[in-house]
C-alpha positions in Angstrom: 12.3 -13.6 24.8 14.0 -15.7 22.3 17.8 -15.1 22.4 18.5 -17.7 19.7 20.6 -20.9 19.9 23.6 -20.8 22.3 26.6 -22.0 20.3 28.3 -25.2 21.7 31.6 -24.9 23.5 34.6 -25.6 21.3 35.4 -28.7 23.4 32.1 -30.3 22.5 32.6 -30.1 18.8 36.3 -31.2 18.6 36.9 -34.9 17.7 38.2 -37.4 20.1 41.6 -39.0 19.6 42.7 -42.5 20.7 44.9 -42.5 23.9 44.1 -39.0 25.2 43.6 -40.4 28.6 46.6 -42.7 28.6 48.6 -42.9 31.9 52.2 -43.9 32.5 54.1 -44.8 35.6 57.0 -42.4 36.3 60.2 -43.5 37.9 59.1 -42.3 41.2 56.2 -44.7 41.1 53.5 -42.0 40.5 50.9 -42.2 37.8 50.8 -39.4 35.3 48.6 -38.7 32.2 50.7 -38.8 29.1 51.0 -35.3 27.6 51.2 -35.6 23.8 53.2 -32.7 22.5 55.0 -34.3 19.6 52.2 -34.0 17.1 54.4 -32.5 14.4 56.1 -35.9 14.2 53.0 -38.0 14.3 49.4 -37.8 15.5 47.3 -40.4 17.2 44.2 -41.6 15.2 40.8 -40.0 15.7 38.4 -42.3 17.5 36.2 -42.3 14.5 39.1 -43.1 12.2 39.9 -46.2 14.3 36.2 -47.2 14.2 36.2 -46.8 10.4 39.3 -49.0 10.1 37.9 -51.7 12.3 34.7 -51.7 10.3 36.6 -51.8 7.0 38.7 -54.8 8.1 35.6 -56.9 8.7 35.0 -57.0 5.0 38.6 -56.5 3.8 39.3 -58.2 0.5 41.7 -58.1 -2.5 41.9 -54.6 -3.8 42.3 -54.7 -7.6 43.4 -58.3 -7.2 40.3 -60.5 -7.4 36.5 -60.8 -7.6 34.0 -61.6 -4.9 31.9 -59.8 -2.3 34.8 -58.7 -0.1 36.9 -57.5 -3.0 33.9 -55.5 -4.3 33.2 -53.9 -0.9 36.9 -53.1 -0.5 37.1 -51.4 -3.9 33.9 -49.4 -3.1 35.2 -48.2 0.3 38.6 -47.3 -1.1 37.0 -45.2 -3.9 34.8 -43.5 -1.4 37.9 -42.7 0.7 39.8 -41.3 -2.3 36.9 -39.1 -3.1 37.0 -37.7 0.5 40.7 -37.0 0.2 40.3 -35.2 -3.1 37.6 -33.0 -1.5 39.8 -32.4 1.5 42.5 -30.7 -0.7 40.1 -29.6 -3.5 42.0 -31.7 -6.0 40.8 -30.8 -9.6 39.8 -33.2 -12.3 43.1 -32.6 -14.2 45.0 -33.6 -11.1 45.6 -37.2 -10.0 46.3 -38.7 -6.6 49.1 -41.2 -6.0 49.6 -43.0 -2.7 53.1 -43.5 -1.4 54.7 -44.4 1.9 55.0 -40.9 3.3 55.7 -37.3 2.3 59.3 -37.9 1.6 58.6 -40.7 -0.8 55.9 -38.6 -2.5 58.4 -35.7 -3.1 61.0 -38.1 -4.4 58.4 -39.6 -6.8 57.4 -36.1 -8.1 61.1 -35.2 -8.6 61.6 -38.2 -10.8 58.3 -37.8 -12.7 59.2 -34.2 -13.7 62.3 -35.3 -15.6 63.8 -31.9 -15.5 67.0 -31.2 -17.5 70.2 -29.6 -16.3 69.3 -26.1 -17.7 66.0 -26.1 -15.6 65.8 -24.3 -12.2 63.9 -25.2 -9.1 63.4 -22.7 -6.3 63.1 -23.8 -2.7 64.0 -22.0 0.6 67.3 -22.1 2.3 65.7 -23.5 5.5 63.4 -26.2 4.1 62.7 -29.4 5.8 65.1 -32.1 4.5 62.2 -33.9 2.7 61.8 -30.8 0.5 65.5 -30.3 -0.1 67.3 -33.6 -0.8 64.9 -35.0 -3.3 65.4 -32.1 -5.7 69.2 -32.5 -5.4 69.4 -36.3 -5.8 66.5 -37.1 -8.1 66.6 -34.4 -10.8 69.3 -32.8 -12.9 67.9 -29.3 -12.4 69.8 -26.6 -10.7 68.4 -25.9 -7.2 68.3 -22.2 -6.2 67.5 -21.3 -2.6 65.3 -18.4 -1.6 66.5 -16.3 1.4 64.7 -16.9 4.7 64.9 -15.2 8.0 65.8 -16.8 11.4 62.1 -16.7 12.4 61.2 -18.9 9.5 59.7 -16.2 7.3 60.5 -16.1 3.6 62.2 -13.2 1.9 59.6 -12.4 -0.8 61.7 -9.6 -2.2 64.5 -12.1 -2.9 62.0 -14.5 -4.4 60.7 -11.9 -6.8 64.2 -10.8 -7.8 65.1 -14.4 -8.6 61.9 -15.0 -10.6 62.9 -12.1 -12.7 66.5 -13.3 -13.0 65.8 -16.9 -14.0 62.5 -16.4 -16.0 61.6 -19.3 -18.2 64.4 -21.5 -16.8 62.3 -21.7 -13.7 60.3 -24.9 -13.8 59.2 -25.3 -10.2 58.8 -23.4 -6.9 58.7 -25.9 -4.0 57.9 -24.7 -0.4 56.7 -26.1 2.9 53.1 -25.1 3.5 53.9 -24.8 7.2 57.2 -25.2 9.0 57.7 -28.1 11.4 60.2 -26.0 13.3 58.9 -22.4 13.4 55.2 -22.8 12.6 55.5 -20.3 9.8 52.9 -20.4 7.0 54.0 -18.7 3.8 51.8 -16.8 1.4 50.9 -19.6 -1.0 48.8 -17.6 -3.4 51.6 -15.0 -3.8 54.1 -17.7 -4.5 51.9 -19.6 -6.9 51.2 -16.4 -8.9 55.0 -15.8 -9.2 55.5 -19.4 -10.3 52.8 -19.2 -12.9 54.0 -15.9 -14.2 56.9 -17.6 -15.9 55.1 -20.9 -16.7 56.5 -22.8 -13.7 54.7 -25.3 -11.5 54.0 -24.6 -7.8 54.5 -27.5 -5.3 53.6 -27.5 -1.6 54.9 -29.9 1.0 51.8 -29.9 3.1 52.8 -32.4 5.8 52.5 -29.8 8.5 49.8 -27.7 6.9 47.2 -30.4 6.3 46.2 -31.0 9.9 46.0 -27.4 10.8 44.6 -25.4 7.9 42.2 -26.0 5.0 43.9 -26.7 1.7 42.4 -25.5 -1.6 44.5 -26.5 -4.5 42.4 -24.5 -7.0 42.1 -21.2 -5.1 45.7 -21.3 -3.8 47.1 -22.2 -7.3 48.8 -25.4 -6.1 49.8 -27.6 -9.0 51.2 -30.4 -6.9 51.0 -31.3 -3.2 52.2 -33.9 -0.8 51.3 -34.8 2.8 51.4 -37.8 5.1 48.4 -39.5 6.8 50.2 -39.9 10.1 50.2 -36.1 10.4 46.4 -36.1 9.9 45.3 -38.4 12.6 45.5 -41.5 10.4 48.8 -43.3 11.3 48.3 -46.3 9.0 51.3 -45.9 6.7 50.5 -43.8 3.6 51.6 -40.5 1.9 49.7 -38.6 -0.7 50.9 -37.0 -3.9 48.5 -34.8 -5.9 49.9 -33.8 -9.2 49.0 -32.9 -12.8 47.6 -35.9 -14.6 49.7 -35.3 -17.7 52.9 -36.1 -15.7 51.7 -39.7 -15.3 51.7 -40.5 -19.0 55.2 -41.8 -18.9 57.2 -44.9 -17.9 56.9 -45.4 -14.1 60.1 -44.8 -12.2 59.3 -47.8 -9.9 57.7 -50.4 -12.2 56.4 -53.7 -10.8 53.3 -55.7 -10.3 50.2 -53.8 -11.4 52.1 -51.4 -13.6 51.6 -53.3 -16.9 48.7 -54.8 -18.8 50.8 -57.0 -21.0 54.5 -57.9 -21.4 56.2 -59.9 -24.1 59.7 -60.2 -25.6 58.7 -57.5 -28.1 56.8 -54.9 -26.0 55.4 -53.7 -22.7 51.9 -52.4 -22.6 51.7 -50.2 -19.5 48.6 -50.0 -17.4 46.6 -46.7 -17.6 48.5 -43.7 -16.2 46.5 -43.5 -13.0 47.5 -47.1 -12.2 51.0 -47.8 -13.6 52.8 -45.7 -10.9 51.3 -47.5 -7.9 52.8 -50.9 -8.1 52.0 -53.9 -5.9 49.1 -54.2 -3.5 47.9 -50.8 -2.4 47.6 -49.9 1.3 43.8 -50.0 1.3 43.6 -49.7 5.1 45.7 -46.6 5.0 43.6 -45.0 2.3 40.4 -45.7 4.2 41.9 -44.4 7.4 43.0 -41.1 5.8 39.7 -40.7 4.1 38.0 -41.1 7.5 40.3 -38.5 9.1 39.8 -36.0 6.3 36.0 -36.4 6.8 36.3 -35.9 10.5 38.2 -32.6 10.0 35.7 -31.4 7.4 32.8 -32.3 9.6 34.3 -30.6 12.6 34.6 -27.4 10.6 37.8 -25.6 9.9 36.5 -22.5 11.7 36.3 -24.6 14.9 39.7 -26.2 14.4 41.5 -22.9 13.8 39.7 -21.1 16.6 40.8 -23.8 19.1 44.3 -23.9 17.7 44.9 -20.2 17.6 43.7 -19.7 21.2 45.9 -22.6 22.4 48.9 -21.3 20.4 48.6 -17.9 21.9 48.3 -19.4 25.4 51.3 -21.6 24.9 53.4 -18.7 23.7 52.5 -16.6 26.7 53.1 -19.4 29.2 56.5 -20.6 27.7 57.8 -17.0 27.7 57.4 -17.0 31.5 59.6 -20.1 32.2 62.7 -18.9 33.9 65.8 -19.2 31.7 63.9 -20.7 28.7 65.2 -19.6 25.3 62.4 -19.4 22.8 63.9 -19.4 19.3 60.7 -17.8 17.8 59.6 -14.8 19.8 56.3 -15.3 21.6 54.8 -12.2 20.1 55.1 -13.7 16.6 52.8 -16.5 17.5 50.2 -13.9 18.6 50.6 -11.6 15.7 51.1 -14.0 12.8 49.3 -17.0 11.3 51.6 -19.8 12.7 50.8 -23.3 13.7 51.7 -24.5 17.2 55.3 -25.7 16.9 57.6 -24.2 19.6 61.4 -24.7 19.4 63.2 -23.9 22.7 66.2 -24.7 24.9 67.2 -24.6 28.6 70.7 -23.3 27.8 72.4 -25.1 30.7 71.1 -28.6 29.7 71.6 -30.7 26.6 68.5 -30.7 24.4 68.2 -34.5 24.5 68.6 -34.5 28.2 65.7 -32.1 28.6 63.5 -34.3 26.5 64.5 -37.3 28.6 63.7 -35.5 31.8 60.3 -34.5 30.5 59.5 -38.1 29.5 60.8 -40.0 32.6 60.0 -37.5 35.3 56.9 -35.7 34.0 55.3 -38.0 31.4 55.5 -35.4 28.6 56.3 -36.3 25.0 58.3 -33.8 22.9 61.1 -34.1 20.3 64.7 -33.0 20.4 67.5 -32.6 17.9 67.8 -30.6 14.7 64.6 -32.2 13.5 65.3 -32.3 9.8 66.3 -28.6 9.6 70.0 -28.5 10.5 70.8 -25.2 8.8 68.1 -23.2 10.6 69.1 -24.7 14.0 72.8 -24.0 13.2 71.9 -20.3 12.7 70.2 -20.2 16.1 73.3 -21.4 17.7 75.7 -19.3 15.6 77.9 -22.3 14.8 81.2 -21.4 13.1 82.7 -23.4 10.3 85.4 -24.7 12.7 82.9 -25.8 15.3 80.7 -27.3 12.6 83.6 -29.4 11.3 84.5 -30.5 14.8 80.9 -31.6 15.6 80.7 -33.4 12.2 83.7 -35.5 13.0 82.3 -36.6 16.3 79.0 -37.5 14.7 80.8 -39.5 12.0 82.5 -41.4 14.9 79.1 -42.3 16.3 78.5 -39.6 18.9 75.2 -38.2 17.6 74.8 -36.2 20.9 77.6 -34.0 19.6 75.1 -32.2 17.4 73.5 -28.9 18.4 69.8 -29.1 18.8 66.5 -27.8 20.2 63.5 -29.2 22.1 60.2 -28.9 20.2 56.7 -29.0 21.6 54.0 -29.2 19.0 50.3 -29.0 19.4 47.4 -31.1 18.0 43.7 -30.7 17.9 43.4 -32.8 21.1 45.7 -30.6 23.3 44.3 -28.5 26.1 45.3 -25.7 28.4 46.0 -28.3 31.0 48.6 -29.8 28.7 50.4 -26.5 28.3 50.2 -25.9 32.0 51.8 -29.3 32.6 54.6 -28.5 30.2 55.4 -25.1 31.6 55.2 -26.4 35.1 57.7 -29.2 34.3 60.1 -26.8 32.5 59.9 -24.3 35.4 60.7 -27.1 37.8 63.7 -28.3 35.7 65.0 -24.7 35.3 64.7 -23.8 38.9 65.1 -27.1 40.8 66.8 -29.5 38.4 65.9 -33.1 38.0 65.7 -36.2 40.2 67.2 -39.1 38.3 70.7 -39.9 37.2 70.9 -40.1 33.4 73.4 -41.9 31.1 74.3 -40.6 27.7 73.4 -42.9 24.8 75.5 -41.3 22.0 74.6 -43.8 19.2 70.9 -43.4 20.0 71.0 -39.6 20.4 69.3 -39.7 23.8 69.7 -40.0 27.5 68.3 -42.9 29.7 67.9 -43.1 33.5 70.6 -45.2 35.2 
């Protein structure tokens, strides 16, 4: 009897990353596999991405800066990579791509290109990542209005709708993170884009955390502009991406330089075509090729497979972390199981400084995490219920060089390469620390915001 084809296991279809079997020597002399749980900060490259980069470098030549076989091959490979990136986010013909240093620089670029006046209004949330907060305050004259958000990272859509009604045509942009680096929360992008478009505003998404975990469809989701970083998408070769309406480029570049002009004289400047004048100097061709390769790997893997693996692992991590004695999870475990969140888990062991916990995990267990406020000071402050008086006291200490005076959390964040064994290692280490303590003596390093073994 023919029962059909047996589907492959999820592990057999997931891409390999570089360094997944890296070992380190702990302070007790034992060897331990490095557990990579700081993926929201940066991801390792896919093996296929590294192979694509190495192949590209064999014929690397002057991109847009010369003629010859290597220059021609380089231009062709870069154009192929750009096409893959456009497909990855479903960028439309009336939308252009600019390549920047990272997401922060992309958002700053967009803020300056919009050239909004002081009577314009921008909406963002009150618990946004710093990269989607400060650029709007320092690179535009527009008034920034914050949308209410809850302590679990969810947005207050009723408040958003009321403010859309209130500000009407003054609203020029709604800007939101596509997924939170702190809580894993994914907002309803289509709902928000519909509200923006109802009054003629643009809808922008900071997709730094969304891009590696969920498919992006700029057309279907109504996204007018979008930014993300290659180092979050398994291509850590130093570029960010800004997708935006082409008409915004038909202006003087905010950062002019080599490559931004076709001719200059004492009388006039003839700018290069809009798609070129805003990307001055020599482009990071290697970074573009790397990102194109990683985008293709994710598309070839299939988003159904990526999401199936991630959701199962997120659910498992939520259950396991909730069992660690004394561990404070700032996002309830049940929300990871009932909602569409990516795998970022903020927590504390209340009796220990957050940076000390991260140091113990590194030096005694070989586990990589991140600690601090992690670019979202106001949300972390809420979790610790910090009064104005205490805030002022801590700020003075930080100004004096004691960066450990800040409140903060420990964050574990998952990538496509993580496994149940990684979660088991983390929960076992945290359980050991919580119940039995730690073995080494640690010295505070206030200026570096860390602890080091003595």
